[in-house]
Each structure stands twice: as structure tokens, then as C-alpha cells.
N, C-alpha and C positions, 0 to 999 in steps of 0.2 A: 671388775664390777662393773657395767657399763652406765654413760652419764644419768641415762634417762632409768636404772631400777631405781625401783622405789627402797625410800630407808625406812625401815620397819622402827628405826627409834626414834622415829617423827610423827611416827603411826599413834592416835588413840586405844588401837583394839591391843598394841601390840603390849606383852609384858616376859617378863624373866620367873623360870619356875626356878622350885627346888629341887627340881628330880634331872642330876648331875647324866642323863641319859638326854636327857629333853629338855634342855636348859633354853629354850626359848616357845612362847606360846603366842596364836592370836584368837582375841576372845571374838572377833566375825566369825571367822570360817571357823571356827570350834576345836583346832590341836595344835599339837605343840611336835619340835624336829631339833632336831641337835643342830642343823640351818636355818637361816633366815627365813622364817615365814615366807617373807615375798620373793625366794627364791624357788622354793621349792612349789610353789602356785605356778608360777614360769616356767617349771620343769616338767609340770605333771600336766597343765592345758594351753601351755604356749602363748599365754599373756599376759601382763600384768594386773598388779593383785587389783579387783575392781573395787574392794572393801577398806578402800587405801581411806583415811580422815585425820586430818592434821589434827592434830596433837594440841589444845588447849592450853596456852599458858601461862601461868599462874598469874596475880599479878602483884610485883616487886614491890 
């Protein structure tokens, strides 16, 4: 993984599904996949995900 690759775990749109075949999803792009959504976006478009939004941290 490159340093400038987007980390979906830090994105507010990323979620884990109950589907074993497609365990990762992106609410912004509206799809589920076996790979990280940012990797799928990069492979299909050649650009980094433009929908990335830093996840809000819950107050501790």
C-alpha cells in the first residue's frame, strides 16, 4: 500500500457489512466489495477516492 493511499478505516462513509463475500462497503459510492473501497476506486478510475471524509471522533 502506498503512503498516499486513502485509509478507508478513517473515512466516515466506510462500513463493515454482514455479507461474507463483500465485507467492506462505501456509503458515498454505494457499493460493497471484498477489497478496500479506496483500492477498488483507484483500480477502476486511476485516481484516489474523491469522496473521502475524515471520520468524526466521539468525545471521550
